[in-house]
Structures are given as C-alpha cells and as structure tokens.
N, C-alpha and C positions, 0 to 999 in steps of 0.2 A: 785475181779472184776475190770475191767477197762472200762471206759466210754469215749465218745467223748467230744470234747470241748463244743459243744452245750448243752450236758447233764450236764456237770460240771458247766456251766454258771448259771444254775438254783439254785445252792446252794453255790458256791464258789466265794467269793469276789475277784475282780481283783487284789487287793492289798495284799491279803493273801499270806504268804510264802509257797513255795513248794520246795521240793528237785527235781532237774531236772537231769535226767540221759539220756545220748544218747549213743547208741551202734549200730554199723553197720547200721547207717542211721535211726534207730528207736529212738523215743523220748518219754519219759514218765515223768509224774509229780506225785509226792507223797505229798499230802497236809500235812502240819505239824499238822493241826487240827485233823487228823486221827492218825498220828504217835505219837502225844503227849500222847495218851492212850495206844497204842500197842507197840511202840518203835522199832519193827522189822517187816519188810515185806520180806518174802522169795519169790523171783520172778525169772523169766527166760526171758531174752531178747536175741533174735538172737542166741538161743541155748547156751547162757552163763548164768549159774545159779548165781544169785546175792542175796545179803542181803542188804537191805536199812535199816540203823539203825539211831535212833535219841535218844540221852540221854537228857531229858529236864533239868536236874540239872546242866549239863555242857554245854548245848546248842551245843552239838556235833553231827553233821550229817556226817556219814561215810558210804560209800558203799564198800562192800567186794565181791570179787569173792569167792563163797563158795565151790570151788573145792579144795580138799586137797589130794594129793597123788593118784589121779585117782578116788577118791570117792567124791560124792556130799553130803554136810552136810546141815541139816536144823537147823536153830538157833531159840532159844527162850530166854526168860528173866528169870534169876534165882531169881530176887528180891533182890539180894545182891548188895552192893556198895563198891567200893574201891576208896578213895579220891573223893567221890561223883559221881564217874563214874559207869555206868551200867556194871554188869558182865553178860555176855551171856553164854549160854550152847548149845552144839549141841545135837540133839536128838538121834544121832547114837551111841555115846559113853558116853554121859553125861559129857564130859570134859568141864571145865569152861574156858571162854575167856574174856580178858579185851577188852571192846569195843573201848576204846581210842587208843589202840595200835594194836588191831587185833591179839594179842598174846595169845596162850594157856597158862594158869597159873596153872591149876589143871587137872590131869587125863591123858588119853592116848595121848592127843595132847599137853601136856605141852611143851613149848618151840617152838612150831610151830607158824609161823606168816602167817596170811591171806594176800593175795594180795589186796591192795586197788585200787579202780577205781575212777577216777576223777568225781566229781559231783558238782553242785552248788545249793545254796539257793537263789531264786529270787522271785519276786512277780508273782503270777499266770498269770497276764496280760501280763508280758514279755514272759512267756512260750507260752501263747496263740498266741501272735503276731508272735513269731519266728517259732513255730511249729504248724500251724493251723490244721494239720492232726495228731498231737500227741495224746496220750491217757493219761487219768487221773485216778488215783486210786479212786475208788468209796467209798462213805461213807456208802454204803450198804454192810457192812462187815459180817453180820450175828450175830453181837454183839450189845447189847443195850448200847450205850455210848452217852453222851451229846456232840457230835462233834460240834466244834465251841466255846465251853467253855474252858477256860484256868484254870486248877486246881491249877496253881502256880501263883495266882494273885500277881502282883507287884514284881515278883522274880528278874527281870532283872534291877532293879534300881541301877545305878552306884553309888557306895558308900556303898551299903549294903553288907552283909556277906553271903556267900553261905550256903545252907542247908547241914547238915551232913558232914561237912568238918572240920577235926581236924588238918590238916597240917599247915605249915607256909605259909602265903600269901606273894608272891613276891611283894615287894613294888615298883617295877619299873612301874607297871600299876595298875589301880583300879581293884579289884577282878572281878567285873562284867562287865568290858569293853569287848565288843566283839572284837575278833581278827581273822584275816585270817592268816594261816600259809602256807608257801610254802617250800617244801623240794626238794632238788636235791642232790642225793647221801647222803653224811654224813652232808651236810649243810642244815640249815633250818633258816627261818626268819619269824618274826611276823610283821603284818601290822595292827595297831590299827584302828578300825572303825572310831574313832574320827578324825584321821589324814586323812584317805581316804575320809571321808565326806567333809573335807576341801579342798582337792586337786582334787578329782574326778578321776584323772588318775595319775598313777605312772609308770615311766619307770625305770627298775632296772635290775641288773644282780646278779645271784647267781652262783658263779663259772663260768662255760662256758654257763650257761643257761640265755638267754635274756628273761625277763618276763615283762608283763604288768599287772598292777592291775587296774581294772575298778570299779568305784563306781557309784551307782544310788540311789537317794533319793526316798522315797515313799512306801517302803514295810512295812506292819504292823508287829509289834512284836507279837510273839505268846506267850510271857511270861510277858505281861504287864497287861492289863485290864482283867476283868473276862470274858468278851466276846471278842474274838480276833478281831472281826470287829470294836470294839470300842477302840482298842489299839493305842498307839503312833506309829508314822511312823519313821522308821530308814532307814539306808542306806543298800542296797545290795552290796556285794563285791565279785568279782570273779577274777580269775587269769588265764593268758594265755601266751603261748609262743609268743614272738614277731617275730619269724622266720616263714615266709610263703614262701614256695618254697625256692628260693635262696636269698630272700630279708629279711633283718632285718628291721622291721618297728619301728618307734617311734610315740607315740600317744600324743595327747593333747586334752584338753576340751575347746571347742570354740562354742559360740552361743548355749549353752546348749546341745551340741552333742559331742561325741567322734569321732575324726578323726585321720587318720594317715597323717603324714607330707609328706610322700613320694608320695602318689597318691591322697590325699584328700578324699579318701573313708571314709564313715561314718560307725561306728560299734555300735552294741548294747551291752547290759550288758552280753549277752550270747555268745559274741565273734563272732557274725555273721555280715558280711558287708551288710548294708541296701541300700547303694548307692555308685556310683563311679566305677572306674575300677575293683574293687574287689567285686562288688555286688554279693551276694550269696555265697561267700567264707566263710569258717569257720576256725577260729584260733584253734590251738591244745591246749587242756587243759593240765595243769600241776598238779603234786601231791600237792594237797592243801586241806584245809578244814576250817570251821568256828567253833570257840569255845569261851567259856568265858576264859579270861586271866588267872584266878586263876587255872583253870583245866589244860590248856596246860602247864603252867609253873611248875605245880606240877609234871607232868610227864617228862618235858623237861626243867629243870632249867637252862641249858646252852644256851638256844635259844637266838639268836640275835634279837633285836627289831629295826625295821626300824626307822630312824630319818629323819625328814624333812631337806632337804638340806639347 
C-alpha cells in the first residue's frame, strides 16, 4: 500500500532514511524502517515492474528491473547469506540470486544478470520537499512488525566487524565505513562517506562520464540506536551526471548550499534545481549505490577509491 505525504507525516520522522525511486515522472519513497524487516518490495511504477531491495548486514539498497526474457519475476528472501549479503529467489523458478550483483547463481537463471535502476537513500524530509505529490510505502503491510525499531542495534559502528562475514577485510577502508559506488562501463569508483561529509560536493570524471557527488548532513542511521528516531545522524550521498543538455556543469558548496558555477542555480540532494536559471530541472542519475565498504570490496576487490585532491 502507498500513502500520501500528509499520511506518512503522521508516523515517519523527516530525518528517517528512505529509498527514493523516480520513473517516468512518478516518485516513490520506501522507508528503511519497513525494508529492514522485509528486505524486498515487488512493485510496479509506470508499467515497469521493479524490486526494491535492502540488505541490512551490507547496508545495500539496490533497485532492479524484474523483467527477464519477457517474463516478470517476483522476488523473495531465501534466508541465506553469501559474504553477509542476502540471497534472493524468484517465485517463478526458485532460482537463487545474489542481491549485491543482481546475478543468478543457482537454478534456471544462473548466470543471468538483472538490470539495475538508479535510486538514492536520503532523508524523508528531502523526498517530501522535492516530490510533494510523491507516494510513500505504508507501514500498514498486513504483517505485525515493530516498524521503527532497529533489530541490529549498534551495527554500523565504524571500527566494528560485520556479522556472518568470514572473508578477508580490505584494509584500505574501515569495514563499516559507508561508501557510494559509481559504475560506468567496466570502470567503478568508491566515494567514502567520511570524505564526502568533509567536502559536501565532488566533481569527478569516470572515463567519459562527468559526475557530481552530493552530500548532505542530517539523515538518521537505520542501523545505530534501537529506535531509529534516536539514532545518530549521518550524511546522505547521491551521484549525478554533470551534463545537462549540452552544458557540462561544475558544482561547489557555498553558504550551506550546492550551486553550479556556470549559472549560479542551487541544487538539492536529489539532483533538482531549486532556484536560478535551471529551477525545476532534474539532473540525470548514474549507476550508483550505497554499501558498507567491506561488502563492496569483497565482491569488487579491484575497485578504485576516490582520494581527496
């Protein structure tokens, strides 16, 4: 069930994290306090069947197009883990899929890779401000769960060790450091949250792709305190193409706002211009996602890590 902003305001704190997905002009928010218990939402937006997935142990939020070879699949959770990451299954063939990669690993679809769809994790208040007519996944799910309570209390403390992980920890980053990855073709790069928190804006290039990394403080962690509303505040990090029409934009953080140097337009964490010549325009999302460093590097040990200039 989906509800309006006014209805969601009655139970969802403005600083709580939500996964934001926009397709064909429609915007939806999926609260982490719901996904932390169910891990998968099978949905359909603008006639596109999607699966919104969240693995708490890896802090991995990934959205997939669930069409494969002309068939629409419905996904569930097997209860199995591989390198701490959730193993999904489709109800049509009972094939197993690695959530982290979207790749079939057992069964009829072994070797098949699901298409990923760009999405972001931000504070609910940022979604509400950017998409006042957007819809929010309801906590009236038909199941009895203590939504708002974190069953993984204290899990995201930087310096701690991940649950159920027996692989080698890459020592380039703390295991529980949140990272944003951006992928373009065969190239991929990680942006540690600690660095983005310090810089707020990063202009970068990945091959021929000109990208901007935006950071904003004030989103509650879903994996800290027992009650999410009492958790520490962290930075939200999103990734966007710097090309808008024929213009390559460069961004800076000034007077507590993100602005482009070319026109002086201001932009929010969801890549939308809030003032200036570009007001109302939307930057294009890029192939990206947020994870714990240990998990991403376990699956992608050759990843490049962004260094402060």
